[in-house]
C-alpha atoms as one frame of an Amber mdcrd trajectory, in Angstrom:
protein
 -27.539  22.880 -34.069 -24.624  25.354 -34.257 -20.983  24.415 -33.009 -21.379
  26.139 -29.756 -24.386  24.450 -28.872 -23.009  20.874 -29.972 -19.556  21.641
 -27.833 -21.814  22.604 -24.867 -23.984  19.166 -25.456 -20.945  17.192 -25.519
 -19.113  19.107 -22.229 -22.372  18.917 -20.292 -22.580  14.501 -21.298 -18.937
  14.066 -20.476 -19.264  15.768 -17.342 -22.350  13.617 -16.474 -20.642  10.179
 -17.050 -17.820  11.425 -15.277 -19.882  12.536 -11.725 -21.611   8.635 -12.001
 -18.335   6.681 -12.347 -17.610   5.064  -8.873 -14.430   4.913  -7.135 -12.938
   1.506  -6.655 -12.473   0.173  -3.209 -10.706  -3.075  -1.906 -10.453  -4.694
   1.647  -7.107  -3.934   3.185  -6.657  -6.994   5.079  -5.015 -10.643   5.347
  -7.140 -12.422   7.808  -9.159 -14.756   5.349  -7.608 -17.893   3.694  -4.790
 -18.324   3.153  -3.538 -16.134   5.465  -0.412 -14.906   4.431   1.552 -13.275
   7.165   3.637 -10.233   7.373   6.666 -11.372   8.853   9.629  -9.637  11.175
  13.506 -10.221  10.746  13.123 -13.314  12.898  10.689 -14.619  10.193   7.788
 -14.959  13.151   4.492 -12.792  12.424   5.002  -9.407  13.609   2.114  -7.963
  15.999   1.386  -4.875  17.875   1.929  -1.118  18.369   5.800  -1.298  17.496
   4.371  -2.160  13.763   2.643  -0.546  10.962   1.342  -1.970   7.944   0.337
   0.144   5.044  -0.555  -0.542   1.254   0.864   1.979  -1.425  -1.646   1.983
  -4.685  -0.086   2.594  -8.225  -1.716   5.719 -10.003  -2.262   4.893 -13.855
  -1.572   8.434 -14.562   2.019   8.881 -13.083   2.934   4.865 -12.817   4.269
   5.710  -9.056   2.701   3.845  -5.960   1.515   6.181  -3.568  -0.892   6.732
  -0.319  -2.084   9.922  -1.446  -5.800  10.387  -1.494  -6.689   7.123  -0.139
  -9.393   6.960   2.139  -9.901   4.267   4.987 -13.499   3.429   5.932 -14.811
   6.800   4.525 -11.820   8.886   6.378  -8.439  10.029   5.813  -6.014   6.971
   5.364  -3.956   5.774   8.391  -1.374   2.483   8.087  -2.940  -0.634  10.413
  -1.307  -1.859  13.454  -1.054  -5.672  12.817  -2.779  -8.188  15.452  -0.989
  -9.988  18.098  -0.794 -13.534  19.675  -1.545 -16.358  17.532  -2.872 -13.797
  15.080   0.578 -12.116  14.747   1.246 -11.090  11.055  -2.158 -10.564  10.308
  -3.916  -7.201   9.957  -7.434  -5.809   9.464  -6.962  -2.516   7.519 -10.448
  -1.592   6.731 -12.055  -0.653   3.291  -9.707   1.482   1.073 -11.102   3.631
  -1.511  -8.841   4.670  -4.657 -10.051   7.891  -6.036  -8.158   7.291  -8.988
  -9.510   4.063 -10.010 -12.862   3.102 -10.631 -15.524   0.263  -9.315 -15.146
  -2.840 -11.368 -11.345  -2.077 -12.322  -7.825  -3.255 -11.344  -5.448  -1.924
  -8.100  -1.735  -2.651  -8.656  -0.648  -2.464  -5.366   2.378  -3.025  -2.828
   1.932  -4.105   1.020   4.683  -1.828   3.234   5.396  -2.588   6.747   7.663
  -1.211   9.516   9.014  -1.470  12.858   8.494   2.197  14.084  10.664   1.947
  16.877  13.525   2.119  14.149  11.940   5.311  12.114   8.323   7.010  12.567
   7.479   6.438   8.852   8.505   4.003   6.401  11.196   6.007   4.629  12.414
   6.753   7.932  12.721   3.173   9.304  15.750   0.719   9.112  13.869  -2.449
   9.963  10.999  -2.277   7.054   9.647  -4.362   4.299   7.946  -4.230   1.184
   5.897  -7.101  -0.721   6.103  -7.251  -4.549   3.628  -5.660  -6.594   0.238
  -7.631  -6.974  -3.106  -7.020  -8.853  -6.500  -6.642  -7.200  -9.143  -7.448
  -9.797 -12.769  -6.075  -9.768 -12.705  -3.126  -7.367 -15.865  -2.784  -5.365
 -17.597   0.574  -4.834 -18.617   0.715  -1.299 -19.645  -1.471   1.664 -22.104
  -3.359   0.315 -25.654  -1.757   1.011 -27.365   0.895  -0.780 -26.385  -0.965
  -4.164 -23.071  -0.450  -3.525 -20.784  -3.512  -5.040 -18.745  -5.261  -2.161
 -14.916  -4.782  -2.367 -12.921  -7.487  -2.943 -10.886  -9.111  -0.113  -6.977
  -8.886  -0.831  -6.354 -11.676   1.594  -6.991 -13.915  -1.846  -3.830 -12.578
  -3.656  -1.862 -11.111  -0.738   1.894 -12.386  -1.404   3.162 -11.822   1.973
   6.303 -10.091   3.016   9.336 -10.152   5.615  10.781  -7.162   7.580  14.641
  -6.569   6.736  17.118  -4.599   8.495  18.405  -1.809   6.141  22.012  -0.245
   7.144  22.048   3.625   7.943  24.084   5.395   5.181  26.693   6.156   8.040
  27.572   2.491   8.154  28.235   2.383   4.320  30.612   5.612   4.872  32.678
   3.818   7.848  32.438   0.527   6.088  34.157   2.636   2.798  36.344   4.346
   4.881  37.877   1.151   6.460  38.278  -0.129   2.857  40.043   3.053   1.743
  42.637   2.459   4.954  43.280  -1.161   4.229  44.172  -0.546   0.524  46.193
   2.553   1.517  47.923   0.229   4.092  48.721  -2.340   1.786  50.323  -0.055
  -0.499  53.127   1.040   1.852
């Protein structure tokens, strides 16, 4: 076998192996025990359409947390709306498929939540919160039918989070201006 044939065979094997690697998935929810809630500024569970809860997954190739490319129940990913009433602070966000992680692997994730009345996105909101990073071990490959491995339930390891009010940059500018004025007045 010459070098060209050997190289072509090796490339064929690598392409075949990568085609059979299944992407990892997990159940994005906190409705199973211990039911650790997402809390508002007041310390009570958040609920209803005024809030959104999202997930960011660490991409091992960049080291950054992202939601780009994630799928929710096989469609484009969108954040979850928390439940209401006695279940406020709980959410069921579907099965999240992570294209850059394999079934059986581990996902390092952060959960983010925000009040949409203070900003349409997490970064724009002035009332928001982020959980500490945590690992979901043994990613599944699907919904459990057709030989797929059931995705693990995030409820077991979710550490919870509480929203905080983030001052707008103009607040800092006004505070600095006030302090500058006091210092100037004191010198005279």
